[in-house]
Structure formats: structure tokens, C-alpha cells
RODO-2510 file (C-alpha; in nm, 4 decimals, decimal comma):
residues 469
     n   res          X          Y          Z
     1     m     0,0000     0,0000     0,0000
     2     l     0,1374     0,3382    -0,1045
     3     t     0,0972     0,5809     0,1866
     4     r     0,3074     0,8787     0,0760
     5     l     0,4514     0,9895    -0,2569
     6     e     0,7150     1,2578    -0,3135
     7     i     0,7928     1,3814    -0,6664
     8     d     1,0436     1,6387    -0,7871
     9     g     1,1652     1,6977    -1,1404
    10     f     0,9187     1,4613    -1,3086
    11     k     0,7002     1,6236    -1,5764
    12     s     0,5055     1,9075    -1,4095
    13     f     0,5947     1,8188    -1,0483
    14     e     0,8195     2,0275    -0,8269
    15     n     0,8763     1,9255    -0,4636
    16     l     0,5333     1,7630    -0,4336
    17     t     0,4581     1,5642    -0,1181
    18     i     0,1221     1,3957    -0,0739
    19     d    -0,0130     1,1439     0,1776
    20     l    -0,2524     0,8838     0,0366
    21     l    -0,5337     0,6706     0,1732
    22     p    -0,6508     0,3245     0,0631
    23     f    -0,9224     0,4986    -0,1440
    24     t    -0,8070     0,8200    -0,3123
    25     v    -0,9652     1,0224    -0,5931
    26     v    -0,7835     1,2950    -0,7894
    27     l    -1,0170     1,5467    -0,9562
    28     g    -0,9219     1,8124    -1,2077
    29     n    -0,9618     1,9486    -1,5563
    30     n    -0,7749     1,8107    -1,8538
    31     a    -0,4003     1,8943    -1,8484
    32     a    -0,4096     1,9499    -1,4706
    33     g    -0,1542     1,6738    -1,4066
    34     k    -0,3852     1,3885    -1,2995
    35     s    -0,2379     1,1414    -1,5472
    36     n     0,1140     1,2663    -1,4730
    37     f     0,0570     1,1694    -1,1096
    38     f    -0,0302     0,8155    -1,2169
    39     d     0,2722     0,8149    -1,4492
    40     a     0,5059     0,8875    -1,1569
    41     i     0,3650     0,5881    -0,9711
    42     q     0,4068     0,3727    -1,2815
    43     l     0,7686     0,4835    -1,3244
    44     l     0,8466     0,3743    -0,9686
    45     s     0,6782     0,0405    -1,0327
    46     r     0,8700    -0,0124    -1,3575
    47     l     1,2033     0,0695    -1,1925
    48     a     1,1425    -0,2170    -0,9502
    49     t     1,0998    -0,4709    -1,2306
    50     q     1,2881    -0,3288    -1,5342
    51     d     1,6172    -0,1583    -1,6076
    52     v     1,6080     0,2200    -1,6434
    53     a     1,6016     0,2234    -2,0241
    54     e     1,3070    -0,0189    -2,0405
    55     a     1,1254     0,1620    -1,7602
    56     f     1,1405     0,4922    -1,9494
    57     k     1,0582     0,3294    -2,2820
    58     g     0,7179     0,2243    -2,1522
    59     m     0,6206     0,5737    -2,0350
    60     r     0,4116     0,8322    -2,2211
    61     g     0,6490     1,0712    -2,3965
    62     e     1,0175     1,0641    -2,4828
    63     p     1,2605     1,0155    -2,1902
    64     l     1,3826     1,3774    -2,2010
    65     e     1,0221     1,5017    -2,1864
    66     l     0,9770     1,3311    -1,8489
    67     f     1,2284     1,5702    -1,6897
    68     r     1,0649     1,8962    -1,5779
    69     q     1,1196     2,2031    -1,7917
    70     t     1,2705     2,5046    -1,6164
    71     s     1,1864     2,8716    -1,6664
    72     k     1,4953     2,8977    -1,8878
    73     g     1,3497     2,6477    -2,1319
    74     e     1,5936     2,3748    -2,0273
    75     r     1,5298     2,0374    -1,8652
    76     v     1,6345     1,9548    -1,5097
    77     k     1,9093     1,6951    -1,4691
    78     q     1,7426     1,4841    -1,1992
    79     i     1,4124     1,3196    -1,1132
    80     r     1,3741     1,2456    -0,7433
    81     l     1,1033     1,0053    -0,6275
    82     a     1,0236     0,8724    -0,2811
    83     a     0,7503     0,6371    -0,1645
    84     e     0,6443     0,5333     0,1831
    85     v     0,4665     0,1992     0,1837
    86     l     0,2990    -0,0631     0,3957
    87     v     0,3944    -0,4091     0,2691
    88     d     0,2147    -0,7373     0,3326
    89     p     0,3565    -0,9122     0,6413
    90     m     0,4471    -1,2300     0,4514
    91     v     0,6337    -1,2633     0,1229
    92     r     0,6767    -1,5634    -0,1059
    93     d     0,9333    -1,5733    -0,3860
    94     p     0,9050    -1,7575    -0,7208
    95     w     1,0940    -2,0564    -0,5792
    96     g     0,8486    -2,1091    -0,2942
    97     s     1,0525    -1,9559    -0,0112
    98     e     0,8126    -1,7914     0,2327
    99     v     0,9284    -1,5396     0,4905
   100     t     0,7397    -1,3537     0,7632
   101     l     0,8618    -0,9962     0,7877
   102     s     0,9641    -0,8276     1,1106
   103     h     0,9071    -0,4774     0,9715
   104     t     0,6331    -0,3658     0,7308
   105     r     0,6588     0,0159     0,7136
   106     m     0,9259     0,1225     0,4648
   107     r     1,0514     0,4302     0,2825
   108     y     1,2086     0,4003    -0,0629
   109     e     1,4000     0,6767    -0,2422
   110     v     1,5499     0,6858    -0,5901
   111     t     1,7155     0,9630    -0,7898
   112     l     1,7499     0,9357    -1,1670
   113     e     2,0088     1,1517    -1,3391
   114     r     2,0786     1,2499    -1,6998
   115     r     2,4451     1,1855    -1,7745
   116     e     2,6679     1,2004    -2,0799
   117     v     2,8338     0,8657    -2,1436
   118     r     3,0781     0,8450    -2,4367
   119     g     2,9051     1,1341    -2,6085
   120     m     2,5553     0,9891    -2,5606
   121     e     2,2995     1,0908    -2,2993
   122     r     2,2006     0,8154    -2,0593
   123     i     1,9649     0,8073    -1,7632
   124     q     2,1191     0,6349    -1,4628
   125     v     2,0420     0,5746    -1,0956
   126     a     2,2369     0,8296    -0,8886
   127     h     2,0915     0,7536    -0,5462
   128     e     1,8829     0,4761    -0,3927
   129     a     1,7789     0,4009    -0,0360
   130     a     1,5347     0,1843     0,1582
   131     t     1,4878     0,2640     0,5262
   132     p     1,2479     0,1547     0,8000
   133     i     0,9740     0,3869     0,9223
   134     m     0,9781     0,3635     1,2992
   135     k     0,6616     0,3432     1,5066
   136     k     0,7261     0,6795     1,6730
   137     d     0,7545     0,8435     1,3305
   138     d     0,4624     0,6682     1,1610
   139     r     0,2165     0,9553     1,1415
   140     w     0,0150     0,7888     0,8643
   141     a    -0,0690     0,4849     1,0776
   142     d    -0,1304     0,6954     1,3871
   143     r    -0,3701     0,9300     1,2087
   144     l    -0,5762     0,6492     1,0526
   145     e    -0,6440     0,4941     1,3953
   146     p    -0,6209     0,1293     1,2794
   147     s    -0,7982    -0,1501     1,4647
   148     k    -0,6106    -0,3613     1,7173
   149     s    -0,6155    -0,6652     1,4886
   150     f    -0,4927    -0,4609     1,1883
   151     k    -0,2044    -0,3331     1,3994
   152     g    -0,1199    -0,6846     1,5138
   153     v    -0,1132    -0,8282     1,1632
   154     h     0,0075    -0,5453     0,9408
   155     l     0,2035    -0,2922     1,1476
   156     r     0,5413    -0,4292     1,2522
   157     y     0,8375    -0,2169     1,3641
   158     a     1,1335    -0,4407     1,4588
   159     r     1,4010    -0,2972     1,2261
   160     k     1,6171     0,0043     1,3139
   161     n     1,8869     0,0029     1,0453
   162     p     1,8405     0,0700     0,6715
   163     w     1,8224    -0,2111     0,4183
   164     l     1,9765    -0,0116     0,1352
   165     t     2,1918     0,3035     0,1291
   166     t     2,4046     0,5000    -0,1149
   167     e     2,7481     0,5715     0,0281
   168     d     3,0738     0,7379    -0,0760
   169     l     3,3343     0,4677    -0,0116
   170     a     3,7084     0,4620    -0,0837
   171     e     3,6466     0,2815    -0,4117
   172     g     3,3811     0,5346    -0,5154
   173     r     3,0086     0,5905    -0,4716
   174     s     2,8351     0,2589    -0,4014
   175     f     2,4992     0,1070    -0,3222
   176     s     2,5177    -0,0918     0,0017
   177     i     2,2654    -0,3698     0,0675
   178     h     2,2761    -0,4254     0,4414
   179     q     2,2373    -0,7502     0,6275
   180     d     1,8830    -0,8884     0,6368
   181     g     1,9185    -1,2519     0,7319
   182     k     2,2122    -1,2775     0,4871
   183     a     2,5427    -1,0947     0,4640
   184     g     2,5189    -0,7614     0,2863
   185     r     2,6529    -0,6606    -0,0556
   186     v     2,8115    -0,3548    -0,2139
   187     r     2,7575    -0,2525    -0,5758
   188     p     2,9160     0,0366    -0,7687
   189     a     2,6904     0,3371    -0,8272
   190     s     2,8996     0,5211    -1,0840
   191     a     2,7046     0,3973    -1,3905
   192     a     2,3954     0,2185    -1,2607
   193     e     2,1508     0,1466    -1,5427
   194     a     1,9096    -0,0402    -1,3153
   195     s     1,7919     0,0002    -0,9578
   196     v     1,9221    -0,2289    -0,6858
   197     l     1,5621    -0,3211    -0,6175
   198     y     1,5376    -0,4630    -0,9704
   199     s     1,8153    -0,7114    -0,8865
   200     v     1,6481    -0,8502    -0,5713
   201     t     1,4538    -1,1393    -0,7251
   202     n     1,4165    -1,3746    -0,4282
   203     a     1,3715    -1,3785    -0,0521
   204     e     1,7453    -1,3790     0,0221
   205     f     1,6899    -1,0185     0,1307
   206     p     1,3254    -1,0554     0,2383
   207     h     1,2364    -0,6934     0,3152
   208     l     1,3796    -0,5559    -0,0085
   209     f     1,2082    -0,8373    -0,1975
   210     a     0,8786    -0,7528    -0,0240
   211     l     0,9247    -0,3880    -0,1247
   212     r     0,9911    -0,4933    -0,4848
   213     e     0,6806    -0,7160    -0,4853
   214     e     0,4677    -0,4321    -0,3468
   215     m     0,5814    -0,1907    -0,6184
   216     k     0,5509    -0,4602    -0,8856
   217     h     0,1768    -0,4743    -0,8134
   218     w     0,1137    -0,1027    -0,8691
   219     r    -0,0947    -0,1175    -1,1849
   220     l    -0,2468     0,1417    -1,4149
   221     l    -0,5648     0,0070    -1,5724
   222     q    -0,6122     0,1538    -1,9183
   223     l    -0,9045    -0,0534    -2,0392
   224     d    -0,9417    -0,0571    -2,4168
   225     p    -1,3008    -0,1397    -2,5235
   226     a    -1,1786    -0,2580    -2,8654
   227     l    -0,9616    -0,5200    -2,6927
   228     l    -1,2209    -0,6015    -2,4257
   229     r    -1,4709    -0,7171    -2,6864
   230     r    -1,2348    -0,9464    -2,8788
   231     p    -1,2257    -1,3252    -2,8279
   232     v    -0,9218    -1,4340    -2,6267
   233     p    -0,6795    -1,7165    -2,7216
   234     a    -0,6914    -2,0250    -2,4999
   235     t    -0,3260    -1,9639    -2,4042
   236     a    -0,3943    -1,6152    -2,2590
   237     s    -0,3024    -1,5235    -1,9017
   238     d    -0,5794    -1,5519    -1,6434
   239     t    -0,4642    -1,2405    -1,4526
   240     l    -0,6282    -0,9260    -1,5920
   241     d    -0,4000    -0,7304    -1,8250
   242     a    -0,3745    -0,3515    -1,7923
   243     d    -0,5716    -0,3017    -2,1149
   244     g    -0,8232    -0,5763    -2,0316
   245     a    -0,7453    -0,7707    -2,3486
   246     n    -0,7712    -1,1076    -2,1697
   247     l    -1,0968    -1,0372    -1,9815
   248     a    -1,2746    -1,3419    -2,1253
   249     a    -0,9950    -1,5727    -2,0062
   250     v    -1,0038    -1,4252    -1,6547
   251     l    -1,3817    -1,4698    -1,6325
   252     a    -1,3572    -1,8294    -1,7587
   253     q    -1,0927    -1,9063    -1,4962
   254     l    -1,3020    -1,7547    -1,2154
   255     k    -1,6003    -1,9580    -1,3302
   256     a    -1,3960    -2,2808    -1,3334
   257     e    -1,2600    -2,2137    -0,9840
   258     t    -1,5936    -2,1236    -0,8206
   259     a    -1,8606    -2,3262    -1,0062
   260     t    -2,0703    -2,5753    -0,8050
   261     p    -2,3684    -2,7954    -0,8997
   262     q    -2,5946    -2,5425    -0,7275
   263     r    -2,4193    -2,2426    -0,8885
   264     p    -2,2872    -2,3533    -1,2278
   265     q    -2,1738    -1,9989    -1,3113
   266     g    -1,9941    -1,9626    -0,9785
   267     v    -1,8854    -1,6071    -0,8965
   268     l    -1,9958    -1,4944    -1,2435
   269     s    -2,3508    -1,4894    -1,1028
   270     d    -2,2414    -1,2343    -0,8421
   271     i    -2,0646    -1,0242    -1,1048
   272     a    -2,3777    -1,0286    -1,3232
   273     a    -2,5944    -0,9178    -1,0286
   274     e    -2,3631    -0,6260    -0,9484
   275     l    -2,3403    -0,5331    -1,3157
   276     n    -2,7211    -0,5226    -1,3272
   277     d    -2,7232    -0,2842    -1,0281
   278     l    -2,5060    -0,0434    -1,2245
   279     i    -2,6310    -0,1101    -1,5774
   280     p    -2,9890    -0,2452    -1,5470
   281     g    -3,1068    -0,5228    -1,7740
   282     v    -2,8299    -0,7800    -1,7287
   283     t    -2,9554    -1,1193    -1,6045
   284     r    -2,6716    -1,3604    -1,6821
   285     l    -2,2986    -1,3580    -1,7541
   286     d    -2,1015    -1,6406    -1,9093
   287     a    -1,7489    -1,6942    -2,0379
   288     s    -1,6518    -2,0176    -2,2070
   289     l    -1,4047    -2,1719    -2,4484
   290     h    -1,5213    -2,1997    -2,8082
   291     e    -1,3776    -2,5372    -2,9099
   292     a    -1,3578    -2,4765    -3,2861
   293     s    -1,1512    -2,1580    -3,2595
   294     r    -0,9912    -2,2341    -2,9197
   295     e    -1,0892    -1,8885    -2,7966
   296     y    -1,2617    -1,7642    -2,4807
   297     r    -1,5743    -1,5585    -2,5403
   298     i    -1,8018    -1,3463    -2,3206
   299     e    -2,1803    -1,3573    -2,3397
   300     l    -2,4325    -1,1373    -2,1572
   301     t    -2,8012    -1,2263    -2,1398
   302     m    -3,0468    -0,9400    -2,0998
   303     r    -3,3872    -0,9333    -1,9292
   304     d    -3,5647    -1,0136    -2,2578
   305     g    -3,3726    -1,3417    -2,2699
   306     l    -3,1588    -1,2426    -2,5663
   307     p    -2,7856    -1,3224    -2,5387
   308     f    -2,5229    -1,0776    -2,6656
   309     t    -2,1541    -1,1451    -2,7253
   310     s    -1,8862    -0,8990    -2,6215
   311     r    -1,8618    -0,7861    -2,9858
   312     v    -2,1834    -0,5845    -2,9516
   313     i    -2,1730    -0,4877    -2,5812
   314     s    -2,1266    -0,1125    -2,5165
   315     d    -1,7902     0,0336    -2,4188
   316     g    -1,9184     0,1473    -2,0785
   317     t    -2,0631    -0,1949    -1,9950
   318     l    -1,7356    -0,3657    -2,0815
   319     r    -1,5322    -0,1227    -1,8685
   320     v    -1,7580    -0,1765    -1,5661
   321     l    -1,7523    -0,5536    -1,6239
   322     a    -1,3720    -0,5516    -1,6227
   323     l    -1,3646    -0,3536    -1,2967
   324     l    -1,6117    -0,5868    -1,1270
   325     t    -1,4115    -0,8861    -1,2473
   326     l    -1,1005    -0,7435    -1,0859
   327     l    -1,2882    -0,6863    -0,7583
   328     h    -1,4069    -1,0479    -0,7489
   329     d    -1,0703    -1,2017    -0,8357
   330     p    -0,9162    -1,3424    -0,5148
   331     r    -0,5698    -1,3096    -0,6713
   332     h    -0,6033    -0,9314    -0,6932
   333     r    -0,3664    -0,7352    -0,4703
   334     g    -0,1802    -0,4085    -0,4506
   335     l    -0,2503    -0,0630    -0,5897
   336     v    -0,4742    -0,0025    -0,8917
   337     c    -0,4766     0,3342    -1,0691
   338     f    -0,7868     0,3826    -1,2836
   339     e    -0,8778     0,6784    -1,5021
   340     e    -1,2301     0,8191    -1,5354
   341     p    -1,4438     0,5366    -1,3904
   342     e    -1,7573     0,7300    -1,4902
   343     n    -1,7033     0,6742    -1,8629
   344     g    -2,0019     0,4900    -2,0090
   345     v    -2,1963     0,4895    -1,6807
   346     h    -2,5243     0,6786    -1,6388
   347     p    -2,4792     0,9685    -1,3895
   348     g    -2,7496     0,8179    -1,1692
   349     r    -2,5422     0,5016    -1,1287
   350     i    -2,2110     0,6646    -1,0406
   351     r    -2,2805     0,6803    -0,6661
   352     p    -2,3307     0,3004    -0,6287
   353     l    -2,0285     0,2429    -0,8548
   354     v    -1,8119     0,4623    -0,6319
   355     q    -1,9408     0,2816    -0,3232
   356     r    -1,8589    -0,0555    -0,4779
   357     l    -1,5088     0,0613    -0,5598
   358     k    -1,4633     0,1747    -0,2007
   359     d    -1,5598    -0,1748    -0,0876
   360     m    -1,2603    -0,3271    -0,2662
   361     v    -0,9913    -0,1494    -0,0632
   362     t    -0,8300    -0,2481     0,2648
   363     t    -0,9740    -0,0472     0,5546
   364     p    -0,7287    -0,0176     0,8482
   365     k    -1,0067     0,0644     1,0962
   366     e    -1,1826    -0,2664     1,0299
   367     d    -1,0857    -0,5787     1,2199
   368     v    -0,8699    -0,8351     1,0413
   369     e    -1,0085    -1,1878     1,0529
   370     l    -0,7431    -1,4252     1,1834
   371     v    -0,6743    -1,7946     1,1362
   372     g    -0,5253    -1,9165     1,4614
   373     h    -0,3370    -1,6430     1,6446
   374     e    -0,1321    -1,4758     1,3730
   375     q    -0,2248    -1,5524     1,0138
   376     p    -0,4776    -1,3212     0,8447
   377     a    -0,7655    -1,4883     0,6628
   378     t    -0,8281    -1,1793     0,4501
   379     a    -0,6878    -1,1027     0,1051
   380     p    -0,3617    -0,9049     0,0633
   381     l    -0,3602    -0,5282     0,1006
   382     c    -0,5604    -0,3547    -0,1734
   383     q    -0,5648     0,0149    -0,2652
   384     l    -0,7430     0,2185    -0,5327
   385     l    -0,6512     0,5534    -0,6871
   386     l    -0,8979     0,7084    -0,9298
   387     n    -0,8765     1,0210    -1,1375
   388     s    -1,1666     1,2060    -1,2928
   389     h    -1,2780     1,5416    -1,4304
   390     s    -1,6449     1,4727    -1,3543
   391     p    -1,8421     1,6802    -1,0991
   392     v    -2,0808     1,3835    -1,0758
   393     v    -1,8013     1,1762    -0,9230
   394     l    -1,7320     1,4565    -0,6721
   395     s    -2,1011     1,4702    -0,5794
   396     a    -2,0836     1,0990    -0,4938
   397     l    -1,7924     1,1595    -0,2571
   398     v    -1,9043     1,4563    -0,0446
   399     d    -2,1945     1,5265     0,1888
   400     k    -2,4266     1,8299     0,2033
   401     s    -2,1643     2,0297     0,3931
   402     h    -1,9135     1,9643     0,1119
   403     q    -1,6908     1,7391     0,3213
   404     v    -1,5591     1,4046     0,2016
   405     i    -1,7638     1,1166     0,3400
   406     d    -1,4888     0,8555     0,3216
   407     g    -1,1465     0,8234     0,1609
   408     l    -0,9419     1,1105     0,0230
   409     v    -1,0310     1,3566    -0,2545
   410     l    -0,7569     1,5709    -0,4088
   411     f    -0,8034     1,8650    -0,6458
   412     a    -0,5366     1,8829    -0,9166
   413     d    -0,4497     2,2076    -1,0905
   414     t    -0,1465     2,3831    -1,2365
   415     s     0,0123     2,7225    -1,1994
   416     s     0,2586     2,9029    -1,4238
   417     i     0,5739     3,0385    -1,2619
   418     v     0,7986     3,2964    -1,4261
   419     e     1,1327     3,3691    -1,2626
   420     k     1,3089     3,7031    -1,2969
   421     g     1,5143     3,7143    -1,6144
   422     a     1,3692     3,3872    -1,7467
   423     t     1,2573     3,3473    -2,1058
   424     h     0,9944     3,0822    -2,0380
   425     s     0,7362     3,0093    -1,7695
   426     r     0,7249     2,6718    -1,6024
   427     r     0,4099     2,4780    -1,5118
   428     r     0,3753     2,3207    -1,1718
   429     t     0,1059     2,0752    -1,0631
   430     r    -0,0339     2,0905    -0,7124
   431     l    -0,2658     1,8502    -0,5294
   432     r    -0,4851     1,9787    -0,2465
   433     p    -0,7192     1,7727    -0,0267
   434     v    -1,0883     1,8431     0,0213
   435     k    -1,1805     1,8534     0,3895
   436     a    -1,3215     1,5315     0,5278
   437     q    -1,5643     1,4399     0,8084
   438     f    -1,3182     1,1968     0,9633
   439     q    -1,0095     1,4030     0,8954
   440     g    -0,9169     1,5004     1,2493
   441     k    -0,5387     1,4753     1,2633
   442     l    -0,4964     1,3072     0,9243
   443     f    -0,3638     1,6193     0,7510
   444     a    -0,2351     1,8293     1,0365
   445     e     0,0027     2,1204     1,0914
   446     e     0,2569     2,1085     0,8120
   447     f     0,0503     1,9074     0,5625
   448     p    -0,0346     2,0020     0,3020
   449     p     0,1814     2,3145     0,2590
   450     q    -0,0436     2,4317    -0,0269
   451     g    -0,3563     2,4220     0,1910
   452     h    -0,6976     2,2593     0,1573
   453     v    -0,9611     2,3043    -0,1098
   454     s    -1,2082     2,5713     0,0000
   455     d    -1,5828     2,5087     0,0254
   456     l    -1,6343     2,7656    -0,2487
   457     e    -1,4156     2,5674    -0,4890
   458     v    -1,6130     2,2506    -0,4139
   459     v    -1,9432     2,4315    -0,4690
   460     r    -1,8257     2,5733    -0,8006
   461     v    -1,7470     2,2242    -0,9283
   462     l    -2,0710     2,0751    -0,7964
   463     e    -2,2726     2,3488    -0,9660
   464     t    -2,1607     2,2138    -1,3030
   465     v    -2,3274     1,8733    -1,2405
   466     t    -2,6509     1,9774    -1,4103
   467     e    -2,4547     2,1305    -1,6951
   468     e    -2,2698     1,8016    -1,7499
   469     g    -2,5817     1,5860    -1,7122
***
């Protein structure tokens, strides 16, 4: 679970620090920086599982364009990112080694730098660190007032020393992996084209591996209706792809795992019922393998008894179906970033959709069901970040006094800054929280330095609901 993100030098971000909740919504007009915020999270995730060149290759825009532009029309030399996370208390590597962690609150920092190497510009890792967040310093956990059972299972604070540091040694700048059940290691940092985290592929260093696994599961869902409606090859993965292209295979797998003589459709019956709540008229959902073509296909039956294949189902219905499938998949874990959930959904159905999305996240205040004395019976930690430009979504998140009912709502906007003697202005994105009923000490004193969203700003956005509808 991502609990704090710090961004400097990436796209339109300059010294941004923001605390996050399990359910967070970013609202703003187009070009306000909402997607850039998700991109920063995706870059961190990619750096944990790919080398730097590959990580940048998969981002929107050319590598140089990801470095913030200054008022002089140049690009900064460094991108600095930091993430504070809560990791699951148990980690299992691809070879079956399972380790229970002694510390679950971690801070990760990475600095990427543009360097000239043999006449060519390269982006390399200049600094990397992973340090424990101590109980006395864990303001996020303290302010959320977690239940006793959540504390017992998820909040562990046994480590005092860092797991990873960047140090200036006699032989030059180096990355030092410190002892964590095994002897530590030192690696040169003079020309690092991959993060240290990328190299930790098993539980030999369990806490760093747990951090890598957490960041690996930060996903940006960019559902493509054209791909959602296509038949899926029998060899497709049964874990939902970011674009949803294998949705039929995932549904078929869920059906196979949950079907009983009494419920031949298994969990697909539950998905169909929830889909009907949001898009009335759906009575049955099926996904099966077409033997002749060896492809999985989706079929929806409507209240008039007529079946429809995914080829003719609306874009909005397919997007909601993919979301509901993800919510019902017991293998789902980690952070999901999703853009504009309201697309294709009638405004009158957005409130129940938002409530259903809230239901998918881990809630620290709720008790954790235990098996025996220590092992949690619940699914791994789950978190959801949405972005939207819709006032209808905002209306589903606030009460009559314009305060957030549950979760966190951030307003995104940009400002132009012109420095004395500069030839260009620079754009900077800011994120400000809307006040919440439960807020109390969640965002206190120093946070956020840019202040809260005023009631007047909330009202102005809400007043456009009728215009949009």
C-alpha cells in the first residue's frame, strides 16, 4: 500500500509531497496533471521490475520530456522520487521460499540523473535508499487509527537500520545492501543502469524483496473497449492485463474455480448481479471456451432473454464488467490506478459504482479476521486511486456540507511560474485535499503546505453537475 509519494523533477511536479489513503480520488480538468501523477507511480513500479532504459521506454512521452522544464526552457538533470509503503507481512518468492517480515513500514527513495556517457545521454540511478519507518515516526498509521487486529497483523516495527543506502566509499560511490538474514553486498553506483531493487529477485533479502513485490503490483488500468470485446486465445493469461485484453480468459478461470452444482456460473452470477445494479437489464454472464476456434468468449443475457456477445456490448458496460471482475478475483492485490471510472456509466449510477469501488480497498479501521493467532484470513492489502474530471463523481464523494464522506479527494491544478530574467514560464502541478468528516489529525500542521480546497471551490465544481448531465 502506497501511503506517501514525493515527486520532484518529473514532468510538471516540483517538490510535491502527498499522503494517500486506501481509497483516493484525484479530480481536475484536462491537463491538470492527474495522469502525470499516475505516471510517476508507474515509473516507480517499472524501476522495480525493469532496467532504467526499459522503464522509461514504456512511459508516455520521450525520456527527455519526463524531466521537468525550467523557466529557462531547459530540462532539469534529476528526477527524485520517494515512496512510503505498507507491505504485506508475509512474502513468497518464485521458488516457494516464504518469509514472515519483522518490519512492514518502509521508505524508498530513488534519484534518476541524466548523464553524458561516451558522447551519448544516458539516464542512470544516482541515489537509492530503503529505510524503515519507525513506530514513533509513523504519522500515517497513527492518524488512521487502525484496529487492534490490523495493527497486530500489518504494522510491525522491529528494524532500526536501513536495508539499502548509497554511500561514498574509498572505491567510489556505491549502493550498500545491508544484512537482512544474509550478509550484505556492495555494488558500484557510478554507472547504474538499473535500480538495486530490480536485482532482488528472491527472498534472500526478504524486506527488499517484499518492497519490490509491493511496487511490482502497482498497476495502471487503461481498459481498451476494442480489446475487451475481442475473443481471447486459450493460451492467454488468467490475470487481468492492464488493457483488459484477456478479460474473457479471466472470467472463464473464475467460473472454473468457483462453479458448483448449485451455482454452475460460480462467482460470475455475483458479477452479473452487481453489473445489473449499475447497468440495469443484465440477467446472466457467461465466459466459455469456443472449441472450434480455441478462444474464450463473453456472453451477456439481458432481461428479454436475448444473449449478446462482447462484440456488440457497449464500451461502458465492458469497462464496468472488467472492474467488477477485478474486484471479485481473489488473486487481486496491490494498488490499482484507474482513469475516469464514470465513462459509459449513467450519472445516476455513479454513486453506487463509487461505493462498490470503495468496498474493494483495505480499511485499516476494520478488524482483520485471523486464522489461529497470527495468520490473516483476509486477502492481501488492496488500494485504489482514481482520477476524474467529472463533478458527478465529486457529488458521490461529499456530503451536504461539502466534506468528504470517506477516503481522500484531491483537487489537481497547475500554476505558471515565471522567474526574474527567465525566457519561459514553467508549469507546476499541485494537489490539495478536500476537507473530510473523519479528517481530524490526518492532515495536520505542516501538511499540506499548499492548503486545503475551500468550500467555495467545491461548490463551483458541484454546480456544473446539471450542466454536465
